[in-house]
N, C-alpha and C positions, 0 to 999 in steps of 0.2 A: 596509400591513396590519400589524397588531400581531400579534406572536407570542404566543401563547398557553401556551406550555411554560414550565415554570420555568427562571429563569437562576442559574445556580450560579456564583460567584465564586471562583475556585481562587487562592489567593495565593500568592506567593514573593517570594523577597528578593533584591534586588541592592544591595550595599554599605549603605546605611541608607536605601533607598527601596523602598517597597513597591509592585511593579507589579502590576495587576490585568488578569485576562486572563478574559474573560466567555465563556462557553459554553451554551447553549441545550441543555438535555438532559430528557429525561422524568423526571417525578416519580417515577417507581417505582427511577429508578438512583440514585437520591440515597443515600448510605450510611446507616445508622442506628449508634448508638451500639453496637447488638450487633455490627456488622459490624467496627466500628474496634477493639474491644478485643483482636482478635486480629491487630492490625497497628501496631507501635509508632510508626510513621514520621509525623512532623509534618505535617498536612493540614487545611487549612479549607475548609469549604463554606458559603455563605452565601447565601440566597435575597434577592428583590428587597425581601423585605419585612423583611430582617434578623435572621432565624430561622436560626441557625448552628449546624454540627455541627463539632466540631473534635477531632482526635486527635492524640496523640502530645505533649502538653504537659509539658512538664518543671517542675515547682514549684522555684522557686528560692528563695523567702522564704515562711513562712507567717505571716499576721498576725492571728489569731483565724478567722475563716472566709473571709478574702481571701486569695487565692493568687498572690504575684507569680510569673509564669512565662515562659518562651520556648519559641517553636518554633523547631526547628533543624535546617538542613539543611547539613549538613558544617560548616564553620565560618562560616556566616552563621546569623542569628538574628533573629527578631522578638519584641519584649517584648508579652506580653499578661496581661492582668489578669482573674483568674477571683473575681467575687465574689458568694459565695454567700448565701443568706438563708434566712428560717423555711421557706420553700417547695422547697428544693432537697432533691432526694432523693439521698442517697449510697449507694454499693453499691461491692463489690469486682469485681475482674475477672469472677467467677463470677455476678453479680448479687445475692450477698447484701449484705443492708444492712449499713452501717459507720456511724460517726461521724464528723463533720467532724474532730475532734480526732486521728483515726488517721492524717491524711493528713499526710505528713512530706516534708522537702526532700529532693529528688531523685526522689520519685516521679513517675510518668508517667500522666497523666489523659486522660481521653476525656469531652468534655462534650456538652451539647447544651442550646440556651438562645437568647437574644434579646440582640444587640449592644447595649451601652448607648446611649442617644441623646445627642447632642449631644456625644459623647466625641472627643477628638481622638488615643486612643490605641484599640487593640483593647482593648476591656474587654465581657467578656460575663455576661449574668445568667444563670447555669444553672437550670434546670429539675431536670437529671439530671448528677450527677458519677460517674464509674467511674473507679476507681483501679485499674488494670491493675497495679500492682506489688503491689497486695496479692492475692495466689495464695491465698487461705485458703478453703478448702470444706469444709462439713459433708458428711460421707461415711460409708458403713459397707463393711467388707470381711470376708472370712473366709481361712482360710489355716491354714499350717502354723508353728508356734513354732520359733525358732533363736535364738542367739547373745544369749542372757539376759544381761544386765549391771546387776548389784544397784549397782553404782557410779554409774550413771547414770539409773537407773530406766527402762531401755530393753530393747526386745528387736525383734527382727526377725521380721516377718510376709510368709511369702511367699505372694503371692495371684496367682488366676487371671489377674486383670484388670489389675493393675497392677505386677506382678511383687514385688520385695521391699521392704518399706516399714517405716521405724522407727519402733515405738510407742512412744511415750512416755507413762509412766503416773504419777500422783500417789498414791505408795502410802499408802492410809488416810486419804485427804483427799477430792479430787474425782474419784477414778477407782474405780470399784467393780469387782473381778475375780471372777467367780462361775465355781466349779467344780463342776458338781452342784448341791448344795443348799448348798454353802459358800460364805461370803466369804472369799477368800483375799488374802494380800499377793503381791507379785511373786515372793518367795522360794519360794514353793508351785508355781509355775510351772516346768514341765519341757519342755526341748527336745523336741521331736516332738508336743507337745499340739496337737489340734487346735481351733483358733478357730471357731466358729460365727458368732459376730458382734462385731465390734470396732467401736464408733461414736465418732467425734470431729470434730475440726477438722484437715483435712489442708491442709499446705503444699505445693503442687504444685512450689514452687521446690526445695524442700531434700525433697521427698518423705519428710517426717516428719509423723506424725498425733499430736496431742494427745489422749490417749483420755478418753471420758467412762465407758465402760463396756467391759468385756471378758467373752464368755461363752465358756467352755470345754466343749468336747464331753466328756460323760461318758456311757458306757452305765451306766443306773442300774440294771439287771438285776443287774450285777455284785456290788451291795450287799445283793440280797436271799438271805434265810437258805437254807443248803444244806449239804450233805453234803461235809466236807474229809477227803482222806486223807493221812498223811505220815509224817514221821518225827522224832521229838524230837531236837534238836539240841544244847539245854543248858536243866537245869532246875534249881532249888533252891528248896529250902521243900516242905513236907508237907501245909499244911492250905490249904484256902479262904478268901478269895480267893488267887488265885494267877498270876501271869503268867510265861511262858517261851516260850522260842524253839523253832519246830518248821519244818522244810522240806517246804514243799508245792507240788508243781509246780514245785520248783527255784528256789523264792523262799522266802526265809527271813522268816517271820511272827511278830509277837509274838502268843501266844495268851493272851487274857485270859480266866479261869476266874472265875466268880462264887460267892456264898455259896450259890447254889441250882443250880449244875451239879452235874448227877448223874454220879458217876463208876464205871465199869465195867470188868469185864476183859472177855476175848475171849468169854466164855461169858454176858456180859450180867449178870452179877452184880455186887454191889457191891464196888469195889475200894479199897485205899490208895493214895493218892499217894506215901506213900513207897516204894512199890515201883515208881514210874515212873522209868526211867533213859534216858540219852542213848542213842540208836539203837532205843530201842523204836518201833514201828511204832503209830500211832495212827489212830482216825477220830472224826471230831468232828461235831456239827453245830451251826454259828454262822452269823456273818456277817461279809462285811469292812466295816470301817468306812471312812468318807469320812476319809480323814486322810492326810498327807505322807508317811508310811511304813506299810509294808504291816502290818496288825493284823487279828486275826481276833478278834472279841469277841461278846458275847451268848452265850456257848457255854453250849447246854442239856444236852447230853451228850458226855461224853468216854470212848471205850473204848480200853485198852491190848490191843492185838491179840497181843502177846506174853505176855501173861500168862494 
C-alpha cells in the first residue's frame, strides 16, 4: 500500500558524501520560509516532487543573481547554488522587499523553490529568497530625546517598546524634523523633548534607525497671546521698535516691541520708554514665539508698574 503522506528528505553531510534520510510526515509539519527566518541553522527539506525549503544558506560568491553558497554543519558543508530569475521574490528577514543586488557574500539566506532538474549538484530555482542577514525594517516609535550628537547627526530616543534607539538624521536633506509648526535642524532639538512619532528604517542588528521624519511634541497653547508679568533685566534705547531682556517666571526672554506697541505707565497713561529702567516691574500682552531661544513678540501693550 502506497503512503499518501508527503515525504521529506533531510540531507546531512558525511565527508564529501550526501546521505539521505527519508521520513514520512504530515504536510502540515513542513517548515515554511517564515519559520526558518528565525533559525539560522543549515537545513534542507525536499518533497518527492523536488519542491524545496532550505534554510541557513551561506552565500560564498555572488554572480549577478546567482549565489554560490554552502550549507554548513560544523566543519562539514555541502555546496548549493541558488539561481534566481525574473520571477524570484526577494525580501529581508522581516518580509520587506529588497533587490537581488543587495545580497552580499556572507549573507545567510532562506529560500523556497524547485530543485533544478538533471543537475548533478544541489541547485535550486527559488520562487522566494529571504535574506535574514538584512535585518532592516520600516518602523515608527515615540519617546524621549537624549544624548544629542551634532558631530554624528544622531540622538538617542528612549522608547517604551524597544528601549533606547539611536536615531540618525540627514540634516536638511532626507530627514524632516518638525517641532510645532516649524521645520528645524537637529541643533534645535533639546534633551528631554518628547517625540510623538519618528518613522524610518530600523536596523535590528545595530538598533539604529535612519529617520525619514521626526515629530516633536509642542503644546501649541504656549504660543497663544496672553498677559505676561516680570521685571526688566536689561534695556537700552528709547524709541520703538525696541528689543530688551525681561525675566518672566524665572526665564529670561527677549521682548520685542514693534512700532505699534502701546507704552503705558501704572495708571494706564502714555509713558516714555526713556523712563524704563532695569529692575522695573512690567506687564505686557504678547505671545511667545516658536524659536530656539525664549522670545516674547507681537507685544500690543506694555505697562511699567513702577511708573
